[in-house]
N, C-alpha and C positions, 0 to 999 in steps of 0.2 A: 418546532422548537422556537420559543420566544426569546430565549437568552442568547446573548452575543458570545459569551464565553462558557466553557464547561469546566467543571472541577476535575481533578485527577481521579476521583472516585467514579465520576460519570464516564470518563474515557476508559477507565479500567473495566467497567461493566460492559461498555460497547465492544471492547477488544477481547473480553473474556480472559483478562489477565489480572494480576494483583496490582494494587496501588504502588507497591515497591517496584514492580516491573515497569510501570509507567514512569516513575521517577528515574529509573535507570535509562529509559529511552529518552527522557528529557535531557538528562546529563550527557548522553552520547550524541545528542543532536538529531536523533531519529524522529522526535516529536518536538515541534516548535511550541514554546510556552512562554508566557510572561509571568514574572514574579510579582505578585501583589501581596505585599506584607510578607507573611511567612509562608504563604501558599502559592501554588502555581495555577495559572488559568490558561486553558487552551482555546483559541479562537475557533468558532464553529466552522468558519470557512476553510480551516486546515483539515477538517474531518475526512474529505475524500482522499487526501494524501496519506493520512494516518491509517485509514481503512484499506488502502491499496486500491482504490477505485479509479485512480487516474493513471493513465498510461504515459510514462516518461519516455523521453527519447532513447534512453538506455534500454528500457524494456522493449520498445519498438524494434530496436536494432537486434536484440537477442531473439525476438520472435521471428524476425525476417531471416536471421542466420539459421535458425532451426528449420524453417520452412525450406530454405535453399538446400540444406543438408539432406532433408527428407526426400525432396524431389530428385536430388542427385543420386541418392542411394536406392530409392525405391520408385523412380520415375516410370519404368516399364510396368511394374506391378500396378501402380496407381492408374496408368492409362488403361490397362486391361480391366481393372475393377470399374473404371468409368464407362466401359463399353457394355457392362452387364445391365 
């Protein structure tokens, strides 16, 4: 990608959603965008966050909690499976 910014249409195509859904996400703050004239532009450096490809601290904590719960509840079974 040569461009520094993407249009709402391009982001909609990447996410597989409508332009209206992109506008709603911009309004709610889920997507950071700059207003340029009457249009919005999304910086290409924000794409990993928008596409969910970055692991936030909150997501890390949720994964860690899920692993701890699974080990606590199924630890014996997991150990037995590991011996096979």
